[in-house]
Each structure stands twice: as structure tokens, then as C-alpha cells.
VEXDREN-2710 file (C-alpha; in Angstrom, 1 decimal):
% VEXDREN-2710
k/r/px/py/pz
1/UNK/-77.6/-10.5/11.1
2/UNK/-79.9/-7.6/11.5
3/UNK/-83.4/-8.2/12.7
4/UNK/-86.5/-7.5/10.7
5/UNK/-88.7/-4.7/11.9
6/UNK/-91.5/-6.1/14.2
7/UNK/-94.9/-4.6/14.0
8/UNK/-97.9/-5.2/16.3
9/UNK/-100.9/-5.9/14.2
10/UNK/-104.3/-4.5/15.1
11/UNK/-107.6/-6.0/14.4
12/UNK/-107.7/-4.0/11.1
13/UNK/-104.6/-5.8/9.9
14/UNK/-105.6/-9.4/10.9
15/UNK/-107.4/-11.6/8.5
16/UNK/-109.5/-14.3/10.2
17/UNK/-107.1/-14.1/13.2
18/UNK/-109.2/-12.4/15.9
19/UNK/-108.1/-15.0/18.5
20/UNK/-104.5/-14.0/18.0
21/UNK/-105.2/-10.2/18.0
22/UNK/-106.6/-10.3/21.5
23/UNK/-103.2/-11.7/22.7
24/UNK/-101.4/-8.8/21.2
25/UNK/-99.1/-11.0/19.2
26/UNK/-96.4/-9.5/17.0
27/UNK/-95.7/-10.2/13.4
28/UNK/-93.0/-9.6/10.8
29/UNK/-94.3/-7.9/7.7
30/UNK/-92.4/-7.4/4.5
31/UNK/-93.3/-6.5/0.9
32/UNK/-92.5/-8.2/-2.4
33/UNK/-93.1/-6.4/-5.7
34/UNK/-92.4/-6.2/-9.4
35/UNK/-91.9/-3.2/-11.7
36/UNK/-91.4/-3.0/-15.4
37/UNK/-89.5/0.3/-15.4
38/UNK/-89.7/0.7/-19.2
39/UNK/-86.4/1.2/-21.0
40/UNK/-84.0/2.0/-18.2
41/UNK/-81.0/2.5/-20.5
42/UNK/-77.8/4.3/-19.9
43/UNK/-76.5/6.7/-22.5
44/UNK/-73.7/4.5/-23.9
45/UNK/-73.9/2.7/-27.2
46/UNK/-73.2/-0.9/-26.3
47/UNK/-71.7/-3.2/-29.0
48/UNK/-73.9/-6.0/-30.3
49/UNK/-77.0/-4.4/-28.7
50/UNK/-79.8/-2.5/-30.4
51/UNK/-79.7/0.5/-28.1
52/UNK/-78.8/3.4/-30.5
53/UNK/-82.1/5.2/-29.8
54/UNK/-81.1/5.6/-26.2
55/UNK/-77.9/7.6/-26.9
56/UNK/-77.4/11.4/-27.1
57/UNK/-77.5/11.3/-30.9
58/UNK/-80.3/8.7/-31.1
59/UNK/-84.0/9.1/-31.8
60/UNK/-84.8/9.8/-28.1
61/UNK/-81.9/12.3/-27.5
62/UNK/-81.1/10.2/-24.4
63/UNK/-78.6/12.3/-22.5
64/UNK/-77.3/12.3/-18.9
65/UNK/-79.9/14.8/-17.7
66/UNK/-82.8/12.6/-19.0
67/UNK/-81.2/9.5/-17.6
68/UNK/-80.7/11.0/-14.2
69/UNK/-84.3/12.2/-14.2
70/UNK/-85.5/8.7/-15.1
71/UNK/-83.5/7.3/-12.1
72/UNK/-85.0/10.0/-9.8
73/UNK/-88.5/9.3/-11.0
74/UNK/-88.2/5.5/-10.6
75/UNK/-86.6/5.8/-7.2
76/UNK/-89.5/8.1/-6.0
77/UNK/-92.0/5.4/-7.1
78/UNK/-90.2/2.5/-5.6
79/UNK/-89.7/4.3/-2.3
80/UNK/-93.5/4.4/-1.9
81/UNK/-94.3/0.8/-2.8
82/UNK/-95.1/-1.6/0.0
83/UNK/-92.8/-1.1/3.0
84/UNK/-91.4/2.2/4.2
85/UNK/-88.7/3.3/1.9
86/UNK/-89.6/0.6/-0.7
87/UNK/-90.2/-3.1/-0.9
88/UNK/-87.8/-5.6/0.7
89/UNK/-87.8/-7.6/-2.5
90/UNK/-88.5/-6.1/-6.0
91/UNK/-88.2/-7.7/-9.4
92/UNK/-87.4/-5.4/-12.3
93/UNK/-87.9/-5.6/-16.1
94/UNK/-86.4/-3.6/-18.9
95/UNK/-83.1/-2.7/-17.3
96/UNK/-80.2/-2.5/-19.8
97/UNK/-77.5/-3.9/-17.5
98/UNK/-76.3/-4.2/-14.0
99/UNK/-74.8/-0.7/-14.1
100/UNK/-78.2/1.0/-14.4
101/UNK/-79.6/-1.1/-11.5
102/UNK/-76.6/0.0/-9.4
103/UNK/-77.3/3.6/-10.3
104/UNK/-81.0/3.1/-9.3
105/UNK/-80.4/1.6/-5.9
106/UNK/-77.8/4.3/-5.1
107/UNK/-80.3/7.1/-5.6
108/UNK/-80.8/9.1/-2.4
109/UNK/-84.4/7.9/-1.9
110/UNK/-83.3/4.2/-2.0
111/UNK/-79.8/4.2/-0.7
112/UNK/-80.7/3.7/2.9
113/UNK/-82.7/0.5/2.0
114/UNK/-79.4/-1.3/1.5
115/UNK/-80.4/-3.1/-1.6
116/UNK/-78.3/-5.9/-3.2
117/UNK/-78.6/-7.0/-6.8
118/UNK/-79.2/-10.3/-8.6
119/UNK/-78.7/-9.8/-12.4
120/UNK/-77.4/-11.6/-15.5
121/UNK/-77.0/-10.2/-19.0
122/UNK/-79.6/-11.9/-21.2
123/UNK/-79.4/-12.6/-25.0
124/UNK/-82.2/-10.2/-25.8
125/UNK/-81.2/-8.2/-28.9
126/UNK/-82.3/-4.9/-27.4
127/UNK/-80.3/-5.6/-24.3
128/UNK/-83.2/-5.4/-21.9
129/UNK/-82.8/-7.7/-18.9
130/UNK/-84.6/-8.6/-15.7
131/UNK/-83.1/-8.2/-12.2
132/UNK/-84.0/-8.5/-8.5
133/UNK/-83.1/-6.0/-5.9
134/UNK/-83.4/-7.0/-2.2
135/UNK/-82.8/-5.6/1.2
136/UNK/-79.6/-7.4/2.3
137/UNK/-80.6/-7.3/6.0
138/UNK/-83.8/-9.2/5.1
139/UNK/-83.0/-11.6/2.3
140/UNK/-79.8/-13.4/2.5
141/UNK/-78.9/-14.4/-1.1
142/UNK/-77.1/-17.8/-1.4
143/UNK/-77.4/-18.4/-5.1
144/UNK/-78.6/-16.8/-8.3
145/UNK/-78.9/-18.3/-11.8
146/UNK/-80.3/-17.5/-15.3
147/UNK/-82.6/-20.1/-16.9
148/UNK/-82.7/-19.8/-20.7
149/UNK/-86.0/-19.7/-22.6
150/UNK/-85.8/-21.3/-26.0
151/UNK/-88.4/-19.9/-28.3
152/UNK/-89.9/-22.1/-31.1
153/UNK/-88.4/-19.7/-33.6
154/UNK/-85.0/-19.8/-32.0
155/UNK/-85.1/-16.0/-31.6
156/UNK/-83.1/-14.8/-28.6
157/UNK/-85.1/-13.7/-25.6
158/UNK/-84.8/-12.9/-21.9
159/UNK/-83.8/-15.5/-19.4
160/UNK/-85.7/-16.4/-16.3
161/UNK/-83.7/-15.1/-13.3
162/UNK/-83.7/-17.2/-10.1
163/UNK/-82.5/-15.8/-6.8
164/UNK/-82.4/-18.2/-3.8
165/UNK/-81.8/-17.5/-0.2
166/UNK/-83.2/-17.2/3.3
167/UNK/-85.6/-14.8/5.0
168/UNK/-85.7/-15.3/8.8
169/UNK/-84.5/-18.8/8.4
170/UNK/-87.0/-19.8/5.6
171/UNK/-85.8/-20.8/2.2
172/UNK/-87.2/-18.6/-0.6
173/UNK/-86.8/-18.8/-4.4
174/UNK/-87.7/-15.7/-6.5
175/UNK/-88.2/-16.2/-10.2
176/UNK/-88.2/-13.0/-12.3
177/UNK/-89.2/-13.0/-16.0
178/UNK/-90.2/-10.8/-18.9
179/UNK/-92.1/-12.9/-21.4
180/UNK/-92.1/-12.2/-25.1
181/UNK/-94.4/-9.5/-26.4
182/UNK/-97.5/-9.8/-28.4
183/UNK/-95.8/-8.5/-31.5
184/UNK/-97.4/-10.2/-34.6
185/UNK/-100.7/-10.7/-32.7
186/UNK/-101.7/-12.3/-29.4
187/UNK/-102.5/-15.7/-30.9
188/UNK/-99.5/-15.9/-33.2
189/UNK/-97.0/-15.0/-30.4
190/UNK/-98.6/-17.2/-27.8
191/UNK/-96.1/-20.1/-28.3
192/UNK/-93.3/-17.8/-27.2
193/UNK/-95.0/-16.9/-23.9
194/UNK/-96.0/-20.6/-23.4
195/UNK/-92.3/-21.4/-23.7
196/UNK/-91.4/-19.0/-20.9
197/UNK/-94.2/-20.2/-18.8
198/UNK/-93.1/-23.8/-19.0
199/UNK/-89.6/-22.8/-18.0
200/UNK/-90.8/-21.0/-14.9
201/UNK/-93.1/-24.0/-14.0
202/UNK/-90.3/-26.5/-14.6
203/UNK/-87.9/-24.5/-12.4
204/UNK/-90.5/-24.2/-9.6
205/UNK/-91.3/-27.9/-9.7
206/UNK/-87.6/-28.8/-9.7
207/UNK/-86.9/-26.6/-6.7
208/UNK/-89.8/-28.0/-4.7
209/UNK/-88.8/-31.5/-5.5
210/UNK/-85.6/-30.9/-3.7
211/UNK/-87.3/-29.1/-0.7
212/UNK/-91.0/-29.4/-0.2
213/UNK/-91.0/-26.6/2.5
214/UNK/-89.5/-24.0/0.2
215/UNK/-91.3/-20.8/-0.6
216/UNK/-91.5/-19.8/-4.3
217/UNK/-92.5/-16.5/-5.7
218/UNK/-92.8/-16.0/-9.5
219/UNK/-93.1/-12.5/-10.9
220/UNK/-92.8/-10.6/-14.1
221/UNK/-94.2/-8.9/-17.1
222/UNK/-95.9/-11.9/-18.7
223/UNK/-97.4/-9.9/-21.6
224/UNK/-100.6/-11.9/-20.8
225/UNK/-103.4/-11.5/-18.4
226/UNK/-104.0/-13.9/-15.4
227/UNK/-106.7/-15.6/-17.5
228/UNK/-104.6/-16.1/-20.5
229/UNK/-103.6/-19.6/-21.8
230/UNK/-100.0/-19.1/-21.0
231/UNK/-100.7/-18.4/-17.3
232/UNK/-103.6/-20.8/-16.9
233/UNK/-102.1/-23.8/-18.8
234/UNK/-98.4/-22.9/-19.1
235/UNK/-97.9/-22.1/-15.4
236/UNK/-100.8/-24.4/-14.5
237/UNK/-102.2/-21.8/-12.1
238/UNK/-104.9/-22.9/-9.6
239/UNK/-108.0/-20.7/-9.6
240/UNK/-108.6/-21.0/-5.9
241/UNK/-106.7/-21.2/-2.6
242/UNK/-108.6/-24.2/-1.4
243/UNK/-106.6/-27.3/-0.8
244/UNK/-103.4/-26.0/-2.3
245/UNK/-100.5/-28.4/-2.3
246/UNK/-96.9/-27.3/-1.7
247/UNK/-96.2/-27.5/-5.5
248/UNK/-99.4/-25.8/-6.6
249/UNK/-99.2/-22.3/-7.9
250/UNK/-101.7/-19.5/-7.2
251/UNK/-101.9/-15.8/-8.3
252/UNK/-103.7/-13.2/-6.2
253/UNK/-103.7/-11.1/-9.4
254/UNK/-106.7/-13.0/-10.8
255/UNK/-109.1/-11.3/-8.4
256/UNK/-107.8/-7.9/-9.3
257/UNK/-108.1/-8.6/-13.0
258/UNK/-111.7/-9.7/-12.6
259/UNK/-112.4/-6.4/-10.8
260/UNK/-111.1/-4.5/-13.8
261/UNK/-107.8/-3.5/-12.3
262/UNK/-104.9/-3.2/-14.8
263/UNK/-101.2/-2.3/-14.9
264/UNK/-100.9/-0.9/-18.4
265/UNK/-103.3/0.4/-21.1
266/UNK/-103.4/0.0/-24.9
267/UNK/-106.1/1.4/-27.2
268/UNK/-108.3/2.2/-24.2
269/UNK/-108.1/-1.3/-22.8
270/UNK/-106.5/-2.1/-19.5
271/UNK/-104.4/-5.3/-19.1
272/UNK/-102.9/-6.8/-16.1
273/UNK/-99.6/-8.2/-17.5
274/UNK/-97.6/-7.6/-14.3
275/UNK/-98.2/-10.7/-12.2
276/UNK/-97.2/-12.2/-8.9
277/UNK/-97.5/-15.9/-8.3
278/UNK/-96.9/-17.9/-5.1
279/UNK/-96.7/-21.6/-4.3
280/UNK/-99.0/-23.4/-1.9
281/UNK/-96.6/-23.0/1.0
282/UNK/-97.3/-19.2/1.0
283/UNK/-101.1/-19.5/1.3
284/UNK/-103.0/-20.2/4.5
285/UNK/-103.8/-19.0/8.0
286/UNK/-100.9/-20.6/9.9
287/UNK/-98.5/-17.8/10.4
288/UNK/-95.8/-19.8/12.1
289/UNK/-94.1/-19.5/8.7
290/UNK/-94.5/-16.7/6.1
291/UNK/-97.8/-16.4/4.3
292/UNK/-99.2/-13.8/1.9
293/UNK/-101.4/-11.3/3.7
294/UNK/-105.1/-10.9/2.7
295/UNK/-106.9/-7.7/3.5
296/UNK/-109.9/-8.5/5.7
297/UNK/-112.1/-5.8/4.0
298/UNK/-111.2/-6.2/0.3
299/UNK/-110.1/-9.8/0.4
300/UNK/-107.2/-8.7/-1.8
301/UNK/-103.8/-10.4/-1.4
302/UNK/-102.0/-8.3/-4.0
303/UNK/-102.1/-4.6/-5.0
304/UNK/-101.4/-2.4/-8.0
305/UNK/-99.5/0.8/-7.1
306/UNK/-101.4/3.3/-9.3
307/UNK/-101.3/6.6/-7.5
308/UNK/-102.6/9.6/-9.4
309/UNK/-99.1/11.1/-10.0
310/UNK/-98.3/8.0/-12.2
311/UNK/-101.1/9.0/-14.6
312/UNK/-100.9/11.1/-17.7
313/UNK/-102.8/14.3/-16.9
314/UNK/-103.9/15.4/-20.4
315/UNK/-103.7/14.7/-24.1
316/UNK/-104.7/11.6/-26.1
317/UNK/-103.3/9.4/-23.4
318/UNK/-104.9/11.1/-20.4
319/UNK/-105.2/8.7/-17.4
320/UNK/-102.8/6.2/-19.0
321/UNK/-99.5/5.5/-17.2
322/UNK/-97.3/8.6/-17.5
323/UNK/-94.3/7.5/-19.6
324/UNK/-90.8/8.8/-20.1
325/UNK/-90.9/8.9/-23.9
326/UNK/-93.8/8.5/-26.3
327/UNK/-93.2/8.3/-30.0
328/UNK/-89.8/9.8/-29.6
329/UNK/-91.1/12.8/-27.7
330/UNK/-89.7/13.2/-24.2
331/UNK/-92.5/13.4/-21.5
332/UNK/-90.5/13.1/-18.3
333/UNK/-92.7/10.5/-16.8
334/UNK/-92.1/7.1/-15.2
335/UNK/-93.1/3.9/-17.1
336/UNK/-95.9/2.5/-19.2
337/UNK/-96.5/0.0/-16.4
338/UNK/-97.6/0.3/-12.7
339/UNK/-95.7/-1.6/-10.0
340/UNK/-97.4/-4.5/-8.3
341/UNK/-96.8/-5.9/-4.8
342/UNK/-98.0/-8.1/-1.9
343/UNK/-97.2/-8.5/1.7
344/UNK/-95.7/-11.5/3.5
345/UNK/-96.5/-11.9/7.3
346/UNK/-95.2/-14.2/10.0
347/UNK/-95.8/-14.5/13.7
348/UNK/-92.9/-13.6/15.9
349/UNK/-92.1/-15.7/19.0
350/UNK/-91.4/-13.1/21.7
351/UNK/-90.4/-14.3/25.1
352/UNK/-91.8/-12.5/28.1
END
């Protein structure tokens, strides 16, 4: 078992831990993120999947050159998110199959990270799935499982992916989802997202009923903001970190949303649909076990990776996320979403 990289934290990195800083203690730091990569399709026409537009003869003229450029672009982004070379844990949305994820993690910028994959084919008619990639020397996967989401209409949709395992001896469960879109209107489509939210909440509660010490991280493109009914009532998110119980859920994205930070834009309005959620065991100042890190200056515990190169530079969508294809026209960009991430930190017991 390889050891995690140890880092010595300075005063600038410590949040409310000045007493520890003077003792020059050491900490493990790792990053957990999520990225909707927007239509990462291969060029092959798959049977029983509506993917014809992403073929060489389809609307998007999706050929090997464009596919490889998409992979290179995404690898470049991921390699800069969170930790050096990319986050240790990263959920993905809008991947067509396991093959495209394998191609992504084998890109030169990501290959040294040693990522493994958790993925299952979902019943989504367009063939877009969720997946989790993880640094195998950090997260030791023991089990993965798809949890179906049954919509009120019965229409097939993406499963919730669960990946369970251990990080430095602590049990973690990562839940990755891509909730139904707002097609037909936000209010009319809300029951679909509520269905997905309730599945995620049920899975979290079930896991914590078995082991109260487990760490749970929920992530995904929820197609709703942190203040939406699906997040507030479906996931039953707590609005504060005060007195959180082990089975309570909290999202550090709420603070970012209230500050006007978004991950995608539509009709000149920014939304924060890409959301990270943690259970109560990951919140607090006791760093004997992993906790989310809070920046002492900004008080933020989560971040949106929205560097300038990810923005459209001109045209009607200037300063929107720089996409690969818009209206059938190839742009050569990245995605219509920005990645999001947070840090987990833990004190290291070092013997003199």
C-alpha cells in the first residue's frame, strides 16, 4: 500500500488550528471533485442508444480527430483541478461508456495519476452515464453498485453510482448522480429530480445505519441549485454546520451560490447545478479523521474551477463556458459546465 503524500501545513492553510500550527504537525490533503464533461461520446454508433449525432456522418461530424481533441482538452482541465496532476477522487457525468473513461484516464496528462474506474451502463436513452475515477494508491475500492432511479413517468434515466472503499483506513462511500434535466420547465420536471434526490438520501441513510462512522460524499449535476426544493427537501440538506449529526447532510456549495458563483450559464443567468455534499462526519475541527478543509480567509469549503481559459472569448456566448459544440457547430472547447472540488484533510501521526 503506497502512502499518501504528506504536507506540512503553514498558518495560511490552517483553519482555527493555530495551536496545532506551532507544533509543526503534518497533514494528509487530498481533493475530491465532480465534472460534467458534456457529451464525451466515442465515434461508434451504438445499438439501442440515441448517439447518431456523435458519429462521423452525424450532425456533429464527430470523428476521431475531434474525439481525441475532446479527450486532450478534458485531461488538461482535470490535471489542474485540486491536487497536483488532478483530484484523487473525481465524479464524471455525460460519459457514454466505460471505454471513453478508459481513454480519458490514459491520456498523457492523467496517466501518471494511476486512476481506476467505477462505472455501470445506465438505462438512459442517450447513453450518457456517470462514473467515478480514483487514484488507486489513495482510494481502495471494495464495492461499487448502481442504484436505479424510478421516475414518476417511468421514463428511463441515469442510475446513482455508489463506490465504497477505504482511504487511509477510513470507510468512504461516494455517490455520483446526474439528475433529470429541466426539460418541460423547472416546476413540471421537479418530480423527476425529487425522485433522484430521495434515492441518494435513502442510500446515504442506509449506509450510515450500518456504520455510523462512515464518510459519505454525494456529488453530481443535480440540474438544480443548492436552494432548490429537490436539494433542500429531497436530500434534506442542513443549512449550517452547527451540531451536525453523523447522518445529516451539508453542502458547502450553498455559500458559493449565495455569493453569485455558478458552474453553467443559460440566457445570461448563472446556475450552480454541480454540487458536492458531505455527511456530518466530514465536518468539524477534529482532524484525527478526515474533514473538509475550510479556507481561513474566504471561509469557503468548496471551489469552482473557472479559470479564464475555460471561458468563451467572443461572440454571443462570450464569458460562458467554452463548449465543444454549439448548435451543431464545432468550437473545440471543453464543456458547458465548470468542475467543482473540495479538499479533505487529516492529521498525520508522525513518530519522532
